[in-house]
C-alpha positions as CSV (number, residue, x, y, z in Angstrom):
1,M,1.4,0.6,-20.8
2,P,3.6,-1.8,-18.5
3,S,4.6,-5.4,-19.5
4,E,3.3,-8.1,-17.1
5,H,6.8,-9.1,-16.8
6,F,7.7,-5.3,-15.6
7,V,4.7,-5.1,-13.1
8,R,5.5,-8.6,-11.5
9,D,9.3,-7.2,-11.2
10,H,7.9,-4.2,-9.6
11,F,5.8,-5.5,-7.0
12,A,8.7,-8.3,-6.4
13,K,10.3,-5.1,-5.0
14,L,7.5,-4.1,-2.6
15,Q,7.3,-7.6,-1.1
16,E,10.8,-7.8,-0.6
17,G,10.6,-4.7,1.5
18,N,13.0,-2.8,-1.2
19,N,10.3,0.4,-1.0
20,E,12.9,2.9,-2.4
21,A,12.9,0.6,-5.6
22,F,9.3,0.1,-5.8
23,Y,8.6,3.7,-5.1
24,S,11.2,5.1,-7.9
25,H,8.6,3.8,-10.2
26,V,5.9,5.8,-8.8
27,A,5.2,9.4,-10.1
28,D,5.9,12.3,-7.9
29,T,2.7,13.4,-9.1
30,A,0.7,10.2,-8.3
31,I,-2.6,10.0,-6.7
32,F,-3.0,8.1,-3.6
33,K,-6.8,7.1,-2.5
34,V,-7.2,4.9,0.5
35,T,-10.7,3.7,0.8
36,G,-12.9,3.2,3.9
37,S,-14.6,5.6,6.0
38,G,-13.7,3.7,9.1
39,N,-10.1,3.4,8.2
40,P,-8.0,6.2,10.0
41,L,-5.8,6.4,7.2
42,H,-8.5,6.8,4.2
43,G,-8.4,10.0,2.3
44,T,-6.8,11.2,-1.1
45,Y,-3.2,12.2,-1.1
46,T,-2.4,14.5,-4.0
47,S,1.3,13.6,-4.4
48,K,4.0,10.8,-3.4
49,A,5.5,13.5,-1.1
50,E,2.3,14.0,0.9
51,F,1.4,10.1,0.8
52,F,4.8,9.6,2.4
53,T,4.3,12.4,5.2
54,K,0.6,11.8,6.3
55,Y,-0.1,7.8,5.4
56,Q,3.5,6.3,5.4
57,G,4.6,9.0,8.5
58,S,1.3,7.9,10.4
59,L,2.2,4.0,9.8
60,A,6.1,4.7,10.5
61,E,5.0,6.2,14.2
62,R,3.0,2.9,15.1
63,S,4.8,-0.1,13.2
64,T,8.3,-1.3,12.9
65,H,8.0,-2.6,9.5
66,I,5.4,-4.2,7.5
67,N,5.9,-7.7,5.6
68,R,3.9,-8.1,2.3
69,N,2.8,-11.2,0.4
70,V,1.4,-10.7,-3.1
71,T,-1.0,-13.2,-3.7
72,N,-2.4,-12.0,-7.3
73,I,-1.4,-9.4,-10.0
74,I,-3.7,-8.9,-13.1
75,V,-2.5,-6.7,-15.7
76,M,-5.5,-5.1,-18.0
77,G,-3.5,-2.7,-20.2
78,E,-2.5,0.5,-18.3
79,Y,-4.6,-0.7,-15.1
80,V,-3.3,-3.5,-12.6
81,I,-4.7,-5.2,-9.7
82,V,-2.6,-6.1,-6.9
83,E,-3.9,-8.5,-4.0
84,F,-1.7,-9.1,-1.1
85,T,-1.9,-9.6,2.5
86,A,0.2,-7.0,4.8
87,L,1.5,-8.0,8.4
88,G,2.4,-5.3,10.1
89,F,4.7,-5.2,13.3
90,G,3.7,-2.7,15.8
91,K,5.4,-0.2,18.1
92,T,2.5,1.6,19.4
93,I,-0.3,-0.9,18.0
94,G,-0.5,-4.5,18.2
95,N,0.8,-6.7,15.3
96,Y,-1.7,-7.0,12.5
97,E,-2.6,-8.6,9.4
98,V,-4.8,-6.8,6.8
99,E,-6.0,-8.0,3.2
100,V,-5.3,-5.3,0.7
101,L,-6.2,-4.9,-3.0
102,W,-4.4,-2.1,-5.0
103,L,-5.8,-1.0,-8.3
104,C,-2.9,1.0,-10.3
105,K,-2.9,3.2,-13.2
106,Y,0.4,3.3,-14.9
107,R,1.8,5.7,-17.4
108,N,4.5,3.7,-19.3
109,D,6.7,2.1,-16.5
110,E,5.3,4.6,-13.9
111,I,2.2,4.5,-11.6
112,V,0.2,7.6,-11.7
113,E,-2.7,6.6,-9.3
114,I,-3.3,4.1,-6.7
115,T,-7.0,3.3,-5.0
116,M,-6.1,1.0,-1.7
117,Y,-8.7,-1.1,-0.7
118,M,-8.1,-2.8,2.6
119,D,-9.8,-4.3,5.8
120,S,-10.9,-1.0,7.5
121,A,-11.9,-2.5,10.5
122,T,-8.4,-4.3,11.1
123,V,-6.9,-0.9,10.6
124,K,-9.0,0.9,12.7
125,K,-8.9,-1.6,15.4
126,A,-5.1,-1.7,15.4
127,F,-5.0,2.0,15.6
128,E,-7.6,2.4,18.2
129,D,-6.8,-0.1,20.9
130,N,-3.8,-2.2,20.5
131,S,-5.6,-5.3,21.1
132,L,-4.5,-7.1,17.9
133,A,-2.2,-10.3,17.7
134,S,0.0,-11.5,14.9
């Protein structure tokens, strides 16, 4: 079970854009669940490698980078709830802002499962018609 201090430091890395440091504390066998039937990225990814290839790869094709602003973290034993906004800057899609909530399960100091809840309508719109403004 991670300490609240560890979790806050861990997610600070993601907010700072240091994805490598953040994902170094995500298990290679982590399960990633992306919700929202209308979300073009929705589905279950059964490893960190699959998540990077399919989910992150799809975003990388369309966005130059994503800025995250963590607004709330709640630690409850091995479960952590993280609320943040993500501002994406598009290559082939318009700039977009999405409200996101992650439910993470930690084993020791490593995430083993993440369920991602996000504004599916905004993600879908961003991917479909390039009409979003920052």
